[in-house]
C-alpha positions, 0 to 999 in steps of 0.5 A: 820138667822145668829146670830147678832154678825156674821152680825156685823162682816160681816159688819166690814169686808165689811167696811174694804174691801171697805176701802182697795179698796179706799185706796190701789190705792192711792199708785199710786200717790207716785209710779208715782211720783218716777217712772215717769221721765217726768215732769208733767205739769198743763193740758191746758185742766183742765176741762178734767184733772188736769195735764198730761205728754205731748209731746212738741208742734210741730212747724214745720207745721208753718214754712212749711206754711210760706215757701209754701204760700198756696192758699188753706188749708185742715184740717181733719183726715184720711177722708181728707187724703184719699180723697184729693191728695194735689199735684194733686190738686195743679197741677190742680189749678196752685196754692199751697195747704197745708194739716194739716191732722192727722189720728185719730184726732177730732175737738179739734185737727182741731181747734187747728191746725187752730188757733196755725198753720195756723193763727199763720203762718200769711198765709191767704189762699183763703179758708180753708176746714174742712173735717168731718163726720156726727156729728163730728164738734159739738162733742168736745169729739170725739177722745179727750181721750183714745189712741187718747189723745196724738196727741192733745199735738202737736198742743196745747200751755200751755194754751188753755182757749177757748177750755177748756171752750167748754170741760167744757160745754160739761162735766157738766153731773154727770158721768163726774164729778165723773170721774174727782173726781176719776182721781184727787184722784188717778192720773189715767191719769198719771198712764195710760200714764206711763204704756202705754209708757212702752209697747210702749218703751220697745222693743226699749230699747233693743238696745238704752237708748237714748230717743230722738232716741226712739221717732224718731224711733217710730214716723217713725214706726207709721207715715211712716212704719205703716202709713195709706197708708201701711195698709191692706184694710178692709171694716169694718174699721173706720165706727163709726155710728152717734147716732141719739139722738145727731143729735141736732145742736141747742143744741150742736153747742154752746158747740163745736169748731164750733163757735170758728173756725168761730169767728177766721175766721172772725177776720182774714178775712178768709173763711172756708168751712165745707165739710161733707164726704159721708160715705160708700155707702150701695147697691151702694147708699148713706147710708140712713139718718134719718129725724133728721140727715137731719134736723141737716145738714140743720141747719148746712148749714144755720148756716155756710152760715149766718156766711159767711162761706161755707158748702158742703155735699158729701152725695148723690153725684151719682159720689161717688160709692161704687167702690171708697171705700177701708176700711170703709169710706176711699176712695181707693188709686187708686180713690184719684185723681178721688175724688180730680177732682170731689171735684174741679168740685163740688166746682169750684166757690171756686177755681177761 
C-alpha cells in the first residue's frame, strides 16, 4: 500500500484534473462570442436549446402555393420525393399538384411546412398527403438534431410554442436533462454550428468573400449538383429500421406532431391523408412486421379515421416489387411514374 500522503496527493491531483476538464471548455463561450459573426437568437425550441445561430425563414413556397392554387399537396422527405412525380400526376388528374418535400427531414419539419407554408398561404387543397415510414409520425425527435437540424430553420418562425411543448414532453428523461444542462453551460450547439460552418465555407472563401454568394453556391451544390436525383444508387442507403419497443401508438401519439396536424386540419376545414410507404422488400415480398408494429398501424388507422382524416398503407401492395426500388427504401427513378399511377389508382376515391 502507498503511504497515506501519496494517496492524499493523488486525490488532490485527481480533483485538479477534473476541475480543469470542467473549467477549460468554458473558454468556448467568450471564444464563440468573438469568432462568430452571426447573430445568436433565442431558440424557437427552448426545450431543445437555449439559443442558436439560424438561417432565415424561407417564404418562397408560400408565394408558389398562392400562384399554383393546388388541388392536392404532398409533404414529406425523400420517401415522397422518389415516389410521386407531381407533374405526371397533375397530367393524369387535370388538376395542379404541389410538393413540399425536403430530403433528410422529419415530422417537425413536415408539421411546420403544413402550418407555416400551406395554411399560411390561404390555399385549401382537397387533400394534403403526408408520407412517412413506420414510426416517424410519432417521433418528433427524428432528424431534429445533428446534421439535419439546420433544415428546420427555413420553415420555423421566431416562436413555435406548440412544437416546443411536444419536444419538451418527449425530452423529460434524465439523459435529455443532463444534455441540456451541459449544452447550456458550454454553449456546445453554437460551437458545433461555428466549426461546421467553417468546414462548409472554407473552399468557397478561396474565390469570394461575399457570404450571400457563398450561401447561393452551397445551396446549388447541395440541392442541385449533389441532389438526390444525381446520387449513385446504393441498396443499403437510408434503411433505418424501426425499433419495435417504440411501436406504442397510445403512449407516443400525444407527444408527437400528429395531434397538431390533425387539429390544424380541422380548424381550417382541410382533409389529411397519412401515407405509410413500404420499406424495401425482402425476397421480393413485403418486409416482415412484428405483432407490435401491426398493432401500432392498426391504432394509427383507427385514430386517423376517428378524427375524420385518411390513412393509407403501402405495405403488402403486391404491385410494389423489389424491381421498383433503387437505393434503400427509395423508389427507382425509372419507376416513379409507375408508382404515381398505382398511387392514384389505390386512392382513386380521394382524387375525384
